[in-house]
DOKOLRO-658361 format. One record per residue: residue number from 1; x, y, z of N, C-alpha, C in turn. Coordinates in pm, whole numbers, padded with zeros to 5 digits. Example, Ala and Ser with C-alpha at 12.3 -4.5 7.8 and 13.67 -1.06 7.14 Angstrom:
<nodes>
+------+--------+--------+--------+--------+--------+--------+--------+--------+--------+
| resi |    n_u |    n_v |    n_w |   ca_u |   ca_v |   ca_w |    c_u |    c_v |    c_w |
+------+--------+--------+--------+--------+--------+--------+--------+--------+--------+
|    1 |  01319 | -00569 |  00780 |  01230 | -00450 |  00780 |  01320 | -00330 |  00780 |
|    2 |  01285 | -00225 |  00708 |  01367 | -00106 |  00714 |  01290 |  00003 |  00787 |
+------+--------+--------+--------+--------+--------+--------+--------+--------+--------+
</nodes>
This chain:
<nodes>
+------+--------+--------+--------+--------+--------+--------+--------+--------+--------+
| resi |    n_u |    n_v |    n_w |   ca_u |   ca_v |   ca_w |    c_u |    c_v |    c_w |
+------+--------+--------+--------+--------+--------+--------+--------+--------+--------+
|    1 |  01419 | -07534 | -10799 |  01517 | -07399 | -10811 |  01619 | -07425 | -10800 |
|    2 |  01693 | -07478 | -10695 |  01851 | -07510 | -10664 |  01899 | -07584 | -10791 |
|    3 |  01808 | -07690 | -10854 |  01911 | -07768 | -10976 |  01893 | -07628 | -11133 |
|    4 |  01798 | -07579 | -11140 |  01815 | -07433 | -11226 |  01940 | -07360 | -11198 |
|    5 |  01935 | -07322 | -11113 |  02076 | -07217 | -11022 |  02200 | -07290 | -11075 |
|    6 |  02197 | -07440 | -11093 |  02360 | -07457 | -11097 |  02368 | -07473 | -11248 |
|    7 |  02463 | -07417 | -11285 |  02486 | -07375 | -11400 |  02586 | -07504 | -11455 |
|    8 |  02566 | -07639 | -11403 |  02696 | -07739 | -11432 |  02597 | -07855 | -11450 |
|    9 |  02675 | -07955 | -11489 |  02674 | -08106 | -11442 |  02705 | -08176 | -11353 |
|   10 |  02677 | -08257 | -11269 |  02722 | -08294 | -11123 |  02676 | -08453 | -11094 |
|   11 |  02747 | -08557 | -11079 |  02644 | -08703 | -11053 |  02540 | -08704 | -11149 |
|   12 |  02457 | -08709 | -11053 |  02303 | -08747 | -11120 |  02220 | -08625 | -11168 |
|   13 |  02284 | -08530 | -11138 |  02233 | -08350 | -11201 |  02350 | -08348 | -11334 |
|   14 |  02233 | -08360 | -11444 |  02291 | -08343 | -11573 |  02219 | -08250 | -11653 |
|   15 |  02275 | -08147 | -11705 |  02236 | -08020 | -11795 |  02281 | -08048 | -11916 |
|   16 |  02189 | -08032 | -12018 |  02255 | -08060 | -12163 |  02281 | -07941 | -12232 |
|   17 |  02215 | -07807 | -12162 |  02222 | -07711 | -12223 |  02373 | -07609 | -12242 |
|   18 |  02405 | -07549 | -12359 |  02518 | -07510 | -12366 |  02612 | -07428 | -12266 |
|   19 |  02712 | -07464 | -12216 |  02784 | -07434 | -12150 |  02805 | -07487 | -11948 |
|   20 |  02679 | -07586 | -11950 |  02640 | -07658 | -11858 |  02675 | -07809 | -11852 |
|   21 |  02768 | -07891 | -11950 |  02753 | -07974 | -11950 |  02890 | -08073 | -11857 |
|   22 |  02945 | -07969 | -11812 |  03106 | -08017 | -11745 |  03071 | -08018 | -11578 |
|   23 |  03121 | -08035 | -11504 |  03121 | -08039 | -11366 |  03218 | -07845 | -11343 |
|   24 |  03174 | -07787 | -11260 |  03255 | -07666 | -11211 |  03247 | -07670 | -11077 |
|   25 |  03392 | -07707 | -11040 |  03387 | -07735 | -10880 |  03422 | -07545 | -10839 |
|   26 |  03488 | -07454 | -10951 |  03497 | -07347 | -10871 |  03409 | -07233 | -10851 |
|   27 |  03270 | -07279 | -10958 |  03175 | -07216 | -10877 |  03037 | -07276 | -10802 |
|   28 |  03051 | -07426 | -10833 |  02964 | -07513 | -10739 |  02987 | -07620 | -10653 |
|   29 |  03095 | -07618 | -10620 |  03135 | -07734 | -10569 |  03081 | -07674 | -10377 |
|   30 |  02988 | -07656 | -10392 |  02902 | -07627 | -10265 |  02769 | -07693 | -10240 |
|   31 |  02697 | -07668 | -10090 |  02581 | -07750 | -10071 |  02486 | -07625 | -10098 |
|   32 |  02372 | -07647 | -10161 |  02272 | -07523 | -10178 |  02135 | -07572 | -10086 |
|   33 |  02128 | -07450 | -10055 |  01974 | -07462 | -09900 |  01890 | -07386 | -09962 |
|   34 |  01772 | -07458 | -09988 |  01658 | -07378 | -10043 |  01505 | -07339 | -09919 |
|   35 |  01486 | -07227 | -09910 |  01396 | -07214 | -09798 |  01291 | -07128 | -09874 |
|   36 |  01172 | -07131 | -09855 |  01015 | -07089 | -09877 |  01051 | -06977 | -09810 |
|   37 |  01020 | -06853 | -09856 |  00975 | -06758 | -09773 |  00823 | -06714 | -09715 |
|   38 |  00779 | -06658 | -09642 |  00652 | -06653 | -09609 |  00554 | -06579 | -09717 |
|   39 |  00599 | -06543 | -09822 |  00564 | -06444 | -09975 |  00533 | -06591 | -10021 |
|   40 |  00608 | -06705 | -10009 |  00603 | -06808 | -10075 |  00699 | -06783 | -10199 |
|   41 |  00784 | -06714 | -10213 |  00947 | -06728 | -10263 |  01041 | -06844 | -10228 |
|   42 |  01087 | -06844 | -10343 |  01213 | -06960 | -10297 |  01335 | -06876 | -10264 |
|   43 |  01402 | -06896 | -10165 |  01555 | -06798 | -10169 |  01623 | -06946 | -10112 |
|   44 |  01731 | -06925 | -10185 |  01859 | -07007 | -10230 |  01995 | -06923 | -10119 |
|   45 |  02040 | -07036 | -10062 |  02164 | -06976 | -09973 |  02258 | -07089 | -09998 |
|   46 |  02381 | -07090 | -09980 |  02482 | -07180 | -10022 |  02591 | -07224 | -09913 |
|   47 |  02616 | -07311 | -09869 |  02719 | -07344 | -09762 |  02856 | -07408 | -09820 |
|   48 |  02963 | -07403 | -09760 |  03099 | -07465 | -09823 |  03095 | -07620 | -09807 |
|   49 |  03141 | -07696 | -09903 |  03167 | -07815 | -09851 |  03303 | -07853 | -09782 |
|   50 |  03314 | -07906 | -09672 |  03406 | -07939 | -09606 |  03484 | -08083 | -09638 |
|   51 |  03578 | -08100 | -09745 |  03627 | -08188 | -09797 |  03737 | -08277 | -09672 |
|   52 |  03697 | -08401 | -09612 |  03762 | -08462 | -09534 |  03828 | -08562 | -09549 |
|   53 |  03785 | -08630 | -09680 |  03887 | -08786 | -09712 |  03941 | -08728 | -09844 |
|   54 |  03872 | -08790 | -09976 |  03905 | -08765 | -10090 |  03844 | -08636 | -10175 |
|   55 |  03953 | -08577 | -10229 |  03915 | -08466 | -10300 |  03846 | -08515 | -10418 |
|   56 |  03752 | -08394 | -10470 |  03657 | -08435 | -10583 |  03761 | -08455 | -10694 |
|   57 |  03695 | -08558 | -10786 |  03763 | -08616 | -10898 |  03666 | -08631 | -11018 |
|   58 |  03723 | -08626 | -11139 |  03590 | -08657 | -11230 |  03556 | -08796 | -11235 |
|   59 |  03433 | -08852 | -11276 |  03386 | -08972 | -11256 |  03408 | -09033 | -11366 |
|   60 |  03447 | -09110 | -11439 |  03458 | -09157 | -11558 |  03426 | -09297 | -11561 |
|   61 |  03359 | -09344 | -11691 |  03333 | -09462 | -11713 |  03362 | -09561 | -11814 |
|   62 |  03328 | -09677 | -11850 |  03382 | -09753 | -12000 |  03530 | -09715 | -12026 |
|   63 |  03528 | -09703 | -12148 |  03673 | -09683 | -12199 |  03734 | -09583 | -12154 |
|   64 |  03677 | -09451 | -12122 |  03747 | -09378 | -12077 |  03796 | -09384 | -11902 |
|   65 |  03720 | -09486 | -11842 |  03795 | -09526 | -11740 |  03908 | -09617 | -11747 |
|   66 |  03900 | -09732 | -11823 |  03975 | -09763 | -11854 |  04118 | -09687 | -11930 |
|   67 |  04142 | -09633 | -11979 |  04208 | -09540 | -12025 |  04287 | -09486 | -11884 |
|   68 |  04172 | -09406 | -11788 |  04251 | -09315 | -11661 |  04318 | -09400 | -11596 |
|   69 |  04261 | -09558 | -11577 |  04366 | -09666 | -11499 |  04493 | -09700 | -11576 |
|   70 |  04475 | -09695 | -11694 |  04615 | -09730 | -11741 |  04713 | -09639 | -11744 |
|   71 |  04686 | -09494 | -11758 |  04744 | -09359 | -11750 |  04787 | -09368 | -11596 |
|   72 |  04747 | -09392 | -11485 |  04759 | -09399 | -11340 |  04868 | -09503 | -11320 |
|   73 |  04857 | -09612 | -11401 |  04938 | -09736 | -11378 |  05072 | -09713 | -11371 |
|   74 |  05090 | -09618 | -11513 |  05182 | -09602 | -11610 |  05289 | -09489 | -11515 |
|   75 |  05169 | -09403 | -11455 |  05265 | -09312 | -11369 |  05300 | -09361 | -11258 |
|   76 |  05264 | -09428 | -11191 |  05287 | -09495 | -11072 |  05434 | -09576 | -11079 |
|   77 |  05438 | -09657 | -11216 |  05541 | -09721 | -11253 |  05649 | -09626 | -11293 |
|   78 |  05624 | -09508 | -11335 |  05750 | -09447 | -11395 |  05816 | -09361 | -11269 |
|   79 |  05698 | -09298 | -11139 |  05762 | -09268 | -11018 |  05820 | -09377 | -10960 |
|   80 |  05826 | -09531 | -10973 |  05858 | -09619 | -10873 |  05984 | -09622 | -10952 |
|   81 |  06032 | -09594 | -11074 |  06142 | -09660 | -11115 |  06246 | -09485 | -11139 |
|   82 |  06199 | -09398 | -11081 |  06249 | -09270 | -11054 |  06293 | -09211 | -11187 |
+------+--------+--------+--------+--------+--------+--------+--------+--------+--------+
</nodes>
């Protein structure tokens, strides 16, 4: 139930249907809590994610990760040179 309610892709949760292939922190950076009510229906509730260390960032792999590393290094070098 909770996976179908999440209209995005995040980590191991990947959706291929249109409009759901990217991560959506605005609407889905939250914990999903699923409850089974006495009548057998499933109820979803949400709670905020408390970010205490690193802010959320896109996970990149392969060539995209290499390009991101190079861009970050160039940005640091530019800042250091002022």
